[in-house]
Each structure stands twice: as structure tokens, then as C-alpha cells.
Biopython code that builds the backbone (N, CA, C, O; Angstrom):
import numpy as np
from Bio.PDB.StructureBuilder import StructureBuilder

atoms = [
    (1, "MET", "N", (1.295, -1.209, -0.405)),
    (1, "MET", "CA", (-0.131, 0.321, 0.015)),
    (1, "MET", "C", (0.765, 0.789, -0.056)),
    (1, "MET", "O", (1.797, 0.558, 0.574)),
    (2, "GLN", "N", (0.464, 1.918, -1.218)),
    (2, "GLN", "CA", (1.047, 3.698, -0.927)),
    (2, "GLN", "C", (0.570, 4.692, -0.237)),
    (2, "GLN", "O", (-0.538, 4.286, 0.114)),
    (3, "VAL", "N", (0.679, 5.484, 0.075)),
    (3, "VAL", "CA", (0.595, 6.850, 0.968)),
    (3, "VAL", "C", (0.369, 8.072, 0.487)),
    (3, "VAL", "O", (0.324, 8.764, 1.504)),
    (4, "THR", "N", (0.213, 8.713, -0.359)),
    (4, "THR", "CA", (0.846, 10.194, -0.715)),
    (4, "THR", "C", (0.706, 11.090, 0.321)),
    (4, "THR", "O", (-0.205, 11.202, 1.142)),
    (5, "SER", "N", (1.714, 11.706, 0.182)),
    (5, "SER", "CA", (2.022, 12.445, 0.642)),
    (5, "SER", "C", (1.482, 13.779, 1.678)),
    (5, "SER", "O", (1.678, 14.186, 2.823)),
    (6, "THR", "N", (0.744, 14.112, 0.560)),
    (6, "THR", "CA", (-1.206, 14.841, 1.611)),
    (6, "THR", "C", (-1.292, 13.692, 2.575)),
    (6, "THR", "O", (-1.385, 14.008, 3.762)),
    (7, "ALA", "N", (-1.282, 12.781, 2.361)),
    (7, "ALA", "CA", (-2.328, 12.059, 3.151)),
    (7, "ALA", "C", (-1.527, 11.874, 4.509)),
    (7, "ALA", "O", (-2.042, 11.946, 5.625)),
    (8, "ALA", "N", (0.286, 11.537, 4.153)),
    (8, "ALA", "CA", (0.582, 11.524, 5.427)),
    (8, "ALA", "C", (0.885, 13.131, 5.743)),
    (8, "ALA", "O", (1.208, 14.115, 6.408)),
    (9, "ASN", "N", (0.763, 12.920, 5.417)),
    (9, "ASN", "CA", (0.391, 14.807, 6.416)),
    (9, "ASN", "C", (-0.054, 14.950, 6.865)),
    (9, "ASN", "O", (0.243, 15.095, 8.050)),
    (10, "VAL", "N", (-1.398, 15.081, 6.342)),
    (10, "VAL", "CA", (-3.456, 14.523, 7.614)),
    (10, "VAL", "C", (-2.896, 13.763, 8.728)),
    (10, "VAL", "O", (-3.091, 13.876, 9.938)),
    (11, "LEU", "N", (-1.851, 12.633, 7.781)),
    (11, "LEU", "CA", (-2.006, 11.367, 9.184)),
    (11, "LEU", "C", (-1.012, 11.981, 10.272)),
    (11, "LEU", "O", (-1.278, 11.826, 11.464)),
    (12, "ALA", "N", (-0.166, 12.497, 9.979)),
    (12, "ALA", "CA", (1.283, 13.328, 11.066)),
    (12, "ALA", "C", (0.601, 14.555, 11.701)),
    (12, "ALA", "O", (1.061, 15.052, 12.730)),
    (13, "GLU", "N", (-0.716, 15.142, 10.967)),
    (13, "GLU", "CA", (-1.206, 16.936, 11.970)),
    (13, "GLU", "C", (-2.402, 15.723, 12.622)),
    (13, "GLU", "O", (-2.427, 15.989, 13.824)),
    (14, "ALA", "N", (-3.029, 14.962, 12.462)),
    (14, "ALA", "CA", (-3.663, 13.925, 12.608)),
    (14, "ALA", "C", (-2.380, 13.920, 14.504)),
    (14, "ALA", "O", (-2.065, 14.788, 15.319)),
    (15, "ARG", "N", (-2.144, 12.734, 14.375)),
    (15, "ARG", "CA", (-1.346, 12.011, 15.253)),
    (15, "ARG", "C", (-0.745, 13.373, 16.199)),
    (15, "ARG", "O", (-0.596, 13.150, 17.400)),
    (16, "GLN", "N", (-0.292, 15.214, 15.515)),
    (16, "GLN", "CA", (-0.132, 16.160, 16.532)),
    (16, "GLN", "C", (-1.018, 16.421, 17.589)),
    (16, "GLN", "O", (-0.937, 16.302, 18.812)),
    (17, "ALA", "N", (-2.101, 16.903, 16.617)),
    (17, "ALA", "CA", (-3.525, 16.834, 17.462)),
    (17, "ALA", "C", (-3.899, 15.908, 18.632)),
    (17, "ALA", "O", (-4.508, 16.399, 19.582)),
    (18, "GLN", "N", (-3.615, 14.761, 18.631)),
    (18, "GLN", "CA", (-3.465, 14.388, 19.652)),
    (18, "GLN", "C", (-2.320, 13.537, 21.145)),
    (18, "GLN", "O", (-2.417, 12.569, 21.900)),
    (19, "GLU", "N", (-1.045, 14.969, 20.790)),
    (19, "GLU", "CA", (-0.671, 14.579, 21.316)),
    (19, "GLU", "C", (0.486, 13.170, 21.636)),
    (19, "GLU", "O", (0.845, 12.669, 22.702)),
    (20, "LEU", "N", (0.763, 12.913, 20.522)),
    (20, "LEU", "CA", (1.165, 11.846, 20.082)),
    (20, "LEU", "C", (2.999, 11.866, 19.974)),
    (20, "LEU", "O", (3.752, 12.812, 19.740)),
    (21, "PRO", "N", (3.249, 10.643, 20.206)),
    (21, "PRO", "CA", (5.264, 10.954, 19.990)),
    (21, "PRO", "C", (5.408, 11.015, 18.840)),
    (21, "PRO", "O", (4.429, 10.464, 18.339)),
    (22, "GLU", "N", (6.271, 11.476, 17.852)),
    (22, "GLU", "CA", (6.202, 11.737, 16.588)),
    (22, "GLU", "C", (6.353, 10.383, 15.439)),
    (22, "GLU", "O", (6.118, 10.035, 14.282)),
    (23, "GLU", "N", (7.166, 9.777, 17.273)),
    (23, "GLU", "CA", (7.645, 7.855, 16.497)),
    (23, "GLU", "C", (6.886, 7.351, 16.223)),
    (23, "GLU", "O", (7.342, 6.717, 15.271)),
    (24, "TYR", "N", (5.403, 6.942, 16.374)),
    (24, "TYR", "CA", (3.551, 6.259, 17.106)),
    (24, "TYR", "C", (3.622, 7.027, 14.860)),
    (24, "TYR", "O", (3.701, 8.008, 14.120)),
    (25, "GLY", "N", (3.475, 5.128, 14.984)),
    (25, "GLY", "CA", (3.153, 4.978, 13.038)),
    (25, "GLY", "C", (1.372, 5.065, 12.693)),
    (25, "GLY", "O", (0.502, 5.327, 13.523)),
    (26, "VAL", "N", (1.239, 4.862, 11.714)),
    (26, "VAL", "CA", (-0.180, 4.675, 11.457)),
    (26, "VAL", "C", (-0.951, 3.207, 11.527)),
    (26, "VAL", "O", (-2.165, 3.361, 11.392)),
    (27, "ARG", "N", (-0.810, 2.712, 11.590)),
    (27, "ARG", "CA", (-1.899, 0.753, 11.991)),
    (27, "ARG", "C", (-3.240, 0.669, 10.560)),
    (27, "ARG", "O", (-4.222, 1.357, 10.280)),
    (28, "VAL", "N", (-2.752, -0.252, 10.108)),
    (28, "VAL", "CA", (-3.809, -0.338, 8.597)),
    (28, "VAL", "C", (-4.495, -1.912, 8.978)),
    (28, "VAL", "O", (-3.938, -2.828, 8.373)),
    (29, "PHE", "N", (-5.363, -2.229, 9.688)),
    (29, "PHE", "CA", (-6.209, -3.222, 10.022)),
    (29, "PHE", "C", (-7.318, -3.392, 9.928)),
    (29, "PHE", "O", (-8.033, -2.399, 9.797)),
    (30, "ALA", "N", (-8.046, -5.018, 9.962)),
    (30, "ALA", "CA", (-9.398, -5.515, 9.605)),
    (30, "ALA", "C", (-10.413, -4.986, 10.990)),
    (30, "ALA", "O", (-9.901, -4.922, 12.108)),
    (31, "HIS", "N", (-11.516, -4.715, 10.825)),
    (31, "HIS", "CA", (-12.206, -5.087, 12.138)),
    (31, "HIS", "C", (-13.464, -4.789, 11.697)),
    (31, "HIS", "O", (-13.732, -4.042, 10.756)),
    (32, "ALA", "N", (-14.352, -5.479, 12.503)),
    (32, "ALA", "CA", (-15.750, -5.759, 12.203)),
    (32, "ALA", "C", (-16.649, -4.082, 13.067)),
    (32, "ALA", "O", (-16.680, -3.727, 14.245)),
    (33, "ASP", "N", (-17.326, -3.361, 11.629)),
    (33, "ASP", "CA", (-18.228, -2.164, 11.697)),
    (33, "ASP", "C", (-19.338, -2.820, 12.536)),
    (33, "ASP", "O", (-19.210, -3.972, 12.951)),
    (34, "GLU", "N", (-20.294, -2.166, 12.750)),
    (34, "GLU", "CA", (-21.346, -1.557, 13.848)),
    (34, "GLU", "C", (-21.984, -2.925, 13.400)),
    (34, "GLU", "O", (-22.160, -3.844, 14.200)),
    (35, "SER", "N", (-22.393, -3.016, 11.779)),
    (35, "SER", "CA", (-23.284, -3.891, 11.299)),
    (35, "SER", "C", (-22.795, -5.428, 10.965)),
    (35, "SER", "O", (-23.161, -6.118, 10.013)),
    (36, "GLY", "N", (-21.841, -5.784, 12.039)),
    (36, "GLY", "CA", (-20.620, -7.158, 11.551)),
    (36, "GLY", "C", (-19.784, -6.553, 10.551)),
    (36, "GLY", "O", (-18.657, -6.238, 10.932)),
    (37, "GLU", "N", (-20.117, -6.302, 9.245)),
    (37, "GLU", "CA", (-19.215, -6.189, 8.154)),
    (37, "GLU", "C", (-17.818, -5.938, 8.564)),
    (37, "GLU", "O", (-17.507, -5.383, 9.618)),
    (38, "ALA", "N", (-17.028, -6.360, 7.711)),
    (38, "ALA", "CA", (-15.662, -6.468, 8.373)),
    (38, "ALA", "C", (-15.216, -4.427, 7.224)),
    (38, "ALA", "O", (-15.943, -3.998, 6.329)),
    (39, "ALA", "N", (-14.782, -4.190, 7.394)),
    (39, "ALA", "CA", (-14.047, -2.765, 7.413)),
    (39, "ALA", "C", (-12.772, -2.566, 7.679)),
    (39, "ALA", "O", (-12.514, -3.092, 8.762)),
    (40, "LEU", "N", (-11.641, -1.942, 7.104)),
    (40, "LEU", "CA", (-10.984, -1.049, 7.162)),
    (40, "LEU", "C", (-11.010, 0.417, 8.333)),
    (40, "LEU", "O", (-11.534, 1.531, 8.350)),
    (41, "ALA", "N", (-9.560, -0.894, 9.758)),
    (41, "ALA", "CA", (-9.620, 1.394, 10.252)),
    (41, "ALA", "C", (-8.141, 0.693, 10.658)),
    (41, "ALA", "O", (-7.643, -0.399, 10.931)),
    (42, "LEU", "N", (-7.781, 2.213, 10.487)),
    (42, "LEU", "CA", (-6.811, 3.125, 11.477)),
    (42, "LEU", "C", (-6.493, 3.870, 11.991)),
    (42, "LEU", "O", (-6.860, 5.043, 11.925)),
    (43, "ALA", "N", (-4.898, 2.901, 13.349)),
    (43, "ALA", "CA", (-4.970, 3.386, 13.996)),
    (43, "ALA", "C", (-3.955, 4.345, 14.359)),
    (43, "ALA", "O", (-3.702, 4.867, 13.273)),
    (44, "PHE", "N", (-3.187, 4.921, 15.260)),
    (44, "PHE", "CA", (-2.385, 5.589, 15.493)),
    (44, "PHE", "C", (-1.427, 4.324, 16.374)),
    (44, "PHE", "O", (-2.213, 3.669, 17.059)),
    (45, "ALA", "N", (0.029, 3.820, 16.533)),
    (45, "ALA", "CA", (0.688, 2.541, 17.241)),
    (45, "ALA", "C", (1.909, 2.896, 16.899)),
    (45, "ALA", "O", (2.422, 3.190, 15.819)),
    (46, "GLU", "N", (2.588, 2.773, 18.797)),
    (46, "GLU", "CA", (3.767, 3.093, 18.608)),
    (46, "GLU", "C", (4.783, 2.338, 18.291)),
    (46, "GLU", "O", (5.981, 2.532, 18.088)),
    (47, "GLN", "N", (3.767, 1.040, 18.285)),
    (47, "GLN", "CA", (5.350, -0.276, 17.098)),
    (47, "GLN", "C", (3.804, -0.648, 16.456)),
    (47, "GLN", "O", (2.690, -0.255, 16.802)),
    (48, "PRO", "N", (4.293, -1.708, 15.220)),
    (48, "PRO", "CA", (4.204, -2.463, 14.961)),
    (48, "PRO", "C", (3.534, -3.722, 15.110)),
    (48, "PRO", "O", (3.472, -3.893, 16.327)),
    (49, "ALA", "N", (3.138, -4.441, 14.682)),
    (49, "ALA", "CA", (1.973, -5.841, 15.439)),
    (49, "ALA", "C", (3.035, -6.562, 14.247)),
    (49, "ALA", "O", (3.385, -6.218, 13.118)),
    (50, "GLU", "N", (3.315, -7.647, 15.062)),
    (50, "GLU", "CA", (3.999, -9.122, 14.598)),
    (50, "GLU", "C", (3.399, -9.610, 13.735)),
    (50, "GLU", "O", (2.237, -9.999, 13.846)),
    (51, "GLY", "N", (4.514, -9.722, 12.080)),
    (51, "GLY", "CA", (3.680, -9.614, 10.783)),
    (51, "GLY", "C", (3.646, -8.488, 9.881)),
    (51, "GLY", "O", (3.732, -8.702, 8.671)),
    (52, "ASP", "N", (3.526, -7.253, 10.350)),
    (52, "ASP", "CA", (2.693, -5.933, 10.324)),
    (52, "ASP", "C", (3.881, -5.496, 8.858)),
    (52, "ASP", "O", (5.095, -5.389, 9.028)),
    (53, "LEU", "N", (3.205, -5.305, 7.523)),
    (53, "LEU", "CA", (4.559, -4.638, 6.218)),
    (53, "LEU", "C", (4.535, -2.730, 7.661)),
    (53, "LEU", "O", (3.921, -2.120, 8.536)),
    (54, "VAL", "N", (5.650, -2.784, 6.858)),
    (54, "VAL", "CA", (6.065, -1.477, 7.790)),
    (54, "VAL", "C", (6.146, -0.341, 6.490)),
    (54, "VAL", "O", (7.180, -0.723, 5.943)),
    (55, "THR", "N", (5.723, 0.670, 5.793)),
    (55, "THR", "CA", (6.064, 1.614, 5.407)),
    (55, "THR", "C", (6.851, 2.569, 5.770)),
    (55, "THR", "O", (7.236, 2.527, 6.939)),
    (56, "GLU", "N", (7.137, 3.256, 5.241)),
    (56, "GLU", "CA", (7.373, 4.792, 5.597)),
    (56, "GLU", "C", (6.796, 5.922, 4.469)),
    (56, "GLU", "O", (6.899, 5.609, 3.283)),
    (57, "GLN", "N", (6.119, 7.389, 4.861)),
    (57, "GLN", "CA", (5.998, 8.245, 3.550)),
    (57, "GLN", "C", (5.972, 9.223, 4.051)),
    (57, "GLN", "O", (4.940, 9.387, 4.703)),
    (58, "ASP", "N", (7.021, 10.454, 4.083)),
    (58, "ASP", "CA", (7.144, 11.261, 4.238)),
    (58, "ASP", "C", (7.297, 11.357, 6.442)),
    (58, "ASP", "O", (6.902, 12.164, 7.284)),
    (59, "GLY", "N", (7.780, 10.544, 6.471)),
    (59, "GLY", "CA", (8.060, 10.446, 7.886)),
    (59, "GLY", "C", (7.175, 9.891, 8.431)),
    (59, "GLY", "O", (7.572, 9.756, 9.588)),
    (60, "THR", "N", (5.945, 9.355, 8.324)),
    (60, "THR", "CA", (5.031, 8.653, 8.700)),
    (60, "THR", "C", (5.441, 7.283, 8.508)),
    (60, "THR", "O", (5.656, 6.957, 7.340)),
    (61, "GLU", "N", (5.596, 6.405, 9.412)),
    (61, "GLU", "CA", (5.684, 5.023, 9.405)),
    (61, "GLU", "C", (4.012, 4.445, 9.023)),
    (61, "GLU", "O", (2.944, 4.971, 9.335)),
    (62, "ILE", "N", (4.263, 3.199, 8.255)),
    (62, "ILE", "CA", (2.493, 2.641, 7.925)),
    (62, "ILE", "C", (2.629, 1.296, 8.179)),
    (62, "ILE", "O", (3.406, 0.539, 7.598)),
    (63, "TYR", "N", (2.088, 1.096, 8.799)),
    (63, "TYR", "CA", (1.723, -0.991, 10.190)),
    (63, "TYR", "C", (-0.023, -1.509, 8.426)),
    (63, "TYR", "O", (-1.224, -1.299, 8.253)),
    (64, "VAL", "N", (1.123, -2.188, 7.712)),
    (64, "VAL", "CA", (-0.356, -3.361, 7.221)),
    (64, "VAL", "C", (-0.359, -4.195, 8.162)),
    (64, "VAL", "O", (0.654, -4.826, 8.466)),
    (65, "ALA", "N", (-1.484, -4.323, 8.760)),
    (65, "ALA", "CA", (-1.501, -5.811, 8.914)),
    (65, "ALA", "C", (-1.531, -6.985, 8.237)),
    (65, "ALA", "O", (-2.422, -7.231, 7.424)),
    (66, "PRO", "N", (-0.311, -8.020, 8.585)),
    (66, "PRO", "CA", (-0.485, -9.084, 7.936)),
    (66, "PRO", "C", (-1.682, -9.793, 6.590)),
    (66, "PRO", "O", (-1.340, -10.417, 5.586)),
    (67, "GLU", "N", (-2.879, -9.484, 6.953)),
    (67, "GLU", "CA", (-3.820, -10.900, 6.443)),
    (67, "GLU", "C", (-4.430, -9.802, 5.278)),
    (67, "GLU", "O", (-5.275, -10.059, 4.421)),
    (68, "LEU", "N", (-3.667, -8.368, 5.539)),
    (68, "LEU", "CA", (-4.337, -6.650, 4.091)),
    (68, "LEU", "C", (-2.774, -6.964, 2.886)),
    (68, "LEU", "O", (-2.612, -7.276, 1.706)),
    (69, "ALA", "N", (-2.112, -6.720, 3.800)),
    (69, "ALA", "CA", (-0.995, -6.829, 3.051)),
    (69, "ALA", "C", (-1.160, -7.045, 1.722)),
    (69, "ALA", "O", (-1.366, -6.070, 0.999)),
    (70, "GLU", "N", (-1.101, -8.311, 1.189)),
    (70, "GLU", "CA", (-1.685, -8.767, 0.004)),
    (70, "GLU", "C", (-3.223, -8.299, -0.757)),
    (70, "GLU", "O", (-3.285, -8.276, -1.986)),
    (71, "PRO", "N", (-4.324, -7.968, 0.022)),
    (71, "PRO", "CA", (-5.244, -7.269, -0.279)),
    (71, "PRO", "C", (-4.442, -5.972, -1.036)),
    (71, "PRO", "O", (-4.260, -5.941, -2.253)),
    (72, "LEU", "N", (-4.025, -4.972, -0.157)),
    (72, "LEU", "CA", (-4.050, -3.780, -0.759)),
    (72, "LEU", "C", (-2.735, -3.636, -1.032)),
    (72, "LEU", "O", (-2.159, -2.749, -0.403)),
    (73, "ALA", "N", (-1.792, -4.593, -2.192)),
    (73, "ALA", "CA", (-0.921, -3.643, -3.112)),
    (73, "ALA", "C", (-0.899, -3.000, -3.499)),
    (73, "ALA", "O", (-2.055, -2.638, -3.718)),
    (74, "GLY", "N", (-0.136, -2.285, -3.927)),
    (74, "GLY", "CA", (-0.748, -1.655, -4.929)),
    (74, "GLY", "C", (-1.842, -0.338, -4.786)),
    (74, "GLY", "O", (-1.947, 0.657, -5.503)),
    (75, "SER", "N", (-2.420, -0.643, -3.867)),
    (75, "SER", "CA", (-4.348, 0.689, -3.353)),
    (75, "SER", "C", (-3.479, 1.444, -3.109)),
    (75, "SER", "O", (-2.410, 0.850, -2.976)),
    (76, "THR", "N", (-3.359, 3.310, -2.880)),
    (76, "THR", "CA", (-3.055, 4.270, -2.339)),
    (76, "THR", "C", (-4.126, 4.759, -1.749)),
    (76, "THR", "O", (-5.274, 4.709, -2.191)),
    (77, "LEU", "N", (-3.506, 5.595, -0.003)),
    (77, "LEU", "CA", (-4.099, 6.414, 0.708)),
    (77, "LEU", "C", (-3.991, 7.544, 0.650)),
    (77, "LEU", "O", (-2.955, 8.134, 0.954)),
    (78, "ASP", "N", (-5.097, 8.121, 0.223)),
    (78, "ASP", "CA", (-5.241, 9.988, -0.677)),
    (78, "ASP", "C", (-6.456, 10.754, 0.588)),
    (78, "ASP", "O", (-7.176, 10.703, 1.586)),
    (79, "VAL", "N", (-6.064, 11.193, -0.157)),
    (79, "VAL", "CA", (-6.839, 12.727, 0.651)),
    (79, "VAL", "C", (-7.574, 13.429, -0.261)),
    (79, "VAL", "O", (-7.006, 13.971, -1.210)),
    (80, "THR", "N", (-8.880, 13.505, -0.093)),
    (80, "THR", "CA", (-10.320, 14.073, -0.717)),
    (80, "THR", "C", (-10.626, 14.604, 0.325)),
    (80, "THR", "O", (-10.405, 14.238, 1.480)),
    (81, "GLU", "N", (-11.338, 15.814, -0.203)),
    (81, "GLU", "CA", (-12.398, 17.141, 1.100)),
    (81, "GLU", "C", (-13.235, 16.837, 0.556)),
    (81, "GLU", "O", (-13.604, 16.873, -0.618)),
    (82, "GLY", "N", (-13.764, 16.336, 1.906)),
    (82, "GLY", "CA", (-15.107, 16.329, 2.756)),
    (82, "GLY", "C", (-15.771, 17.313, 3.076)),
    (82, "GLY", "O", (-15.038, 17.965, 3.819)),
    (83, "PRO", "N", (-17.128, 18.035, 2.917)),
    (83, "PRO", "CA", (-17.579, 18.375, 3.804)),
    (83, "PRO", "C", (-17.113, 19.417, 4.963)),
    (83, "PRO", "O", (-16.906, 20.627, 5.054)),
    (84, "ASP", "N", (-17.069, 18.403, 5.700)),
    (84, "ASP", "CA", (-16.000, 18.945, 6.583)),
    (84, "ASP", "C", (-14.910, 18.819, 6.994)),
    (84, "ASP", "O", (-14.352, 19.147, 8.041)),
    (85, "GLY", "N", (-14.483, 18.098, 5.726)),
    (85, "GLY", "CA", (-13.036, 19.044, 5.819)),
    (85, "GLY", "C", (-12.123, 17.530, 5.257)),
    (85, "GLY", "O", (-12.619, 16.535, 4.726)),
    (86, "PRO", "N", (-10.992, 17.730, 5.515)),
    (86, "PRO", "CA", (-9.798, 16.485, 4.498)),
    (86, "PRO", "C", (-10.104, 14.595, 5.262)),
    (86, "PRO", "O", (-10.252, 14.122, 6.389)),
    (87, "GLU", "N", (-10.065, 14.054, 3.816)),
    (87, "GLU", "CA", (-10.710, 12.781, 4.484)),
    (87, "GLU", "C", (-10.289, 11.785, 3.716)),
    (87, "GLU", "O", (-10.431, 11.704, 2.495)),
    (88, "LEU", "N", (-9.651, 10.849, 4.589)),
    (88, "LEU", "CA", (-8.594, 10.462, 4.052)),
    (88, "LEU", "C", (-9.545, 8.676, 3.167)),
    (88, "LEU", "O", (-10.574, 8.219, 3.665)),
    (89, "THR", "N", (-8.999, 8.161, 2.157)),
    (89, "THR", "CA", (-9.635, 7.380, 0.776)),
    (89, "THR", "C", (-8.630, 6.699, 0.585)),
    (89, "THR", "O", (-7.523, 7.190, 0.362)),
    (90, "LEU", "N", (-8.890, 5.375, 0.649)),
    (90, "LEU", "CA", (-8.654, 4.374, -0.358)),
    (90, "LEU", "C", (-8.437, 4.184, -2.006)),
    (90, "LEU", "O", (-9.330, 4.169, -2.853)),
    (91, "VAL", "N", (-7.838, 4.125, -2.095)),
    (91, "VAL", "CA", (-7.714, 3.927, -3.951)),
    (91, "VAL", "C", (-7.276, 2.653, -4.698)),
    (91, "VAL", "O", (-6.169, 2.603, -5.235)),
    (92, "PRO", "N", (-8.204, 1.554, -4.736)),
    (92, "PRO", "CA", (-7.376, 1.011, -5.518)),
    (92, "PRO", "C", (-6.965, 0.912, -6.378)),
    (92, "PRO", "O", (-7.731, 1.427, -7.192)),
    (93, "GLN", "N", (-5.243, 0.138, -7.353)),
    (93, "GLN", "CA", (-4.742, -0.276, -7.753)),
    (93, "GLN", "C", (-5.560, 0.216, -9.028)),
    (93, "GLN", "O", (-6.747, -0.088, -8.916)),
    (94, "GLY", "N", (-5.334, 0.720, -9.910)),
    (94, "GLY", "CA", (-5.930, 0.575, -11.341)),
    (94, "GLY", "C", (-7.074, 1.805, -11.229)),
    (94, "GLY", "O", (-7.900, 2.084, -12.097)),
    (95, "ASP", "N", (-6.910, 2.426, -10.003)),
    (95, "ASP", "CA", (-7.985, 3.072, -10.414)),
    (95, "ASP", "C", (-7.634, 5.041, -9.544)),
    (95, "ASP", "O", (-8.275, 5.918, -8.964)),
    (96, "GLU", "N", (-6.098, 4.744, -10.057)),
    (96, "GLU", "CA", (-4.962, 6.294, -9.765)),
    (96, "GLU", "C", (-5.717, 7.184, -11.353)),
    (96, "GLU", "O", (-5.955, 6.759, -12.484)),
    (97, "GLU", "N", (-5.884, 8.459, -10.744)),
    (97, "GLU", "CA", (-6.196, 9.315, -11.471)),
    (97, "GLU", "C", (-4.822, 9.384, -12.669)),
    (97, "GLU", "O", (-3.831, 8.791, -12.242)),
    (98, "GLN", "N", (-4.633, 10.048, -14.149)),
    (98, "GLN", "CA", (-3.951, 10.346, -14.433)),
    (98, "GLN", "C", (-2.999, 11.305, -14.376)),
    (98, "GLN", "O", (-2.042, 11.272, -15.150)),
]
sb = StructureBuilder()
sb.init_structure("model")
sb.init_model(0)
sb.init_chain("A")
sb.init_seg("    ")
for serial, (resi, resn, name, xyz) in enumerate(atoms, 1):
    if name == "N":
        sb.init_residue(resn, " ", resi, " ")
    sb.init_atom(name, np.array(xyz, "f"), 0.0, 1.0, " ", f" {name:<3s}", serial, name[0])
structure = sb.get_structure()
């Protein structure tokens, strides 16, 4: 999974707003939403969990859970402007704008 510079900056700002140390990374993992459906989640983590794929973008480490590494390969975490400000968006492989 790739992370755009814009997304890395938004994550860094969120980490700073939560007063977390700069060493904390962002973990991407699967969890069940309110309806029981599988969903992606992001959370700040002090270190990767065992087996996580670790990447770095603009000083922000990204930890991808091992069960998501292959399905998210080639995807890009980006930012779009939503009604309430920036929103993180996962762009599947092949859907990137040219």
C-alpha cells in the first residue's frame, strides 16, 4: 500500500493533534463495523504488530496488518476534500488518476 504525501501530512497532523510522539506510526487493520461487516480501520500505534508490513512516507510509518498486505498491495491511501474537511480515501490499484 502506498501513501500520498498529502495523506501522510494529514496523518501527521492528526497524530500531533492527539499529542502522540512522532515515533508513533499508523496501523491499518481489519475490524467488524457496527453491522458486523468487515471494514478497514486506522489507528496510531507505538510500534507495528508482529507480521505487519512496514512502509514509510514523509516521516510517517505505516503498519499494514499481514492479512491485508496482499489485498491492499498496489492501493494508495490519499485524501479528498469532504464537507467537514479532509477525508482519507483508499484508491484501489488501477483507479489512480492519470
